[in-house]
N, C-alpha and C positions, 0 to 999 in steps of 0.2 A: 607152460605151465606160468604164469604167474600163479601166485602167494598171495589168497586173500589174507588180508590186516589184520581181521579175530582167528587166524591160525592161533594154540594151545603154548609158548615153550616144547623145548622137550620132540611138538613134533619131527623126525624125520623129512629131510626134505630133497635130500644124499647123499646118497649114494659112490664112497671115490673112496680107488680100485687102485694101488698102490704095490713097481717092483723092480725090485735091483737084482739082477741075477749073478754079482756078487757071494764070497762064502761069509764067512764070520760073522766078528763086527759090518765089518761093511757089504755084506747085504742088510744087518736089521736099517729098517727107515722111519722115523715116528717126521709126521707131520703137525703142522701149525696155521693158524687164519691169522693176515697180515691185518692189524691195523686196532681196529676198538669200533666190532662190529655186535647186532643185537642175533650171533649166527655162534655155534664152538662145535665141535668136531669130540668125536669120543669114539675111543679101537668099536670095531660090533669083535672080529675075528684077526688073525693072523693078515694082514696086510690088507687087511676092509677096513674102511673108518666111515660114520656116519655124519650127515650134516645135520647138523640142529637146530629147532628156532629158539637159541636163550632166554631169548628177553621179547617183550611188547614187540609189535611190529604197531605203526605209523607210516596210512599214503602220505597226506595231507605232509610230513618231517621227509620220508625218503622215498619216494614212487620207485626203484631199483636202487643194490646193494651190485658194485663188483669185490668180485670175492675174490681173493687168491690164495689160494694155498698155494703153500714150501714144505716139501718136499726132503728133506733131511737125513742123509744112513750116517752110522757111527762112527766110519771110519778113518784114517791120521793119513791125510787132509781128509777131512768130511768132507761130501758131498754134493751136491741139490740142485732139484730142478727147484720150478713152480706152475702150476696153471688157477689159470685163471676161468667165471667163468659170473654170466651178470642171471640175479633175480629178479625179476620184477612183484614185485606190489600188489594188488589189487584192493580195490577200497571197497568196503562194507558201507551204509546206513547209518554212517552213525548216531539217526536222531529215534 
């Protein structure tokens, strides 16, 4: 479902669950968003992150966002995995 462009910052738009079956540091995972986007990731609970709106959206500027999330473990060497999702922004009458 599209996100209305007037959705307030800090609104949760997705919940991401990550899992690494290794033990110790190899099983501890952190996530981040690639690029400079108006979204952020907040840890929610163990292995769960909330994707939130970090700043105002403007459909006239960007009608959709391709968000790539990278999960990286703390092992040596560190291993990582990426997942992408597309979030569409719906128009709200600005007048």
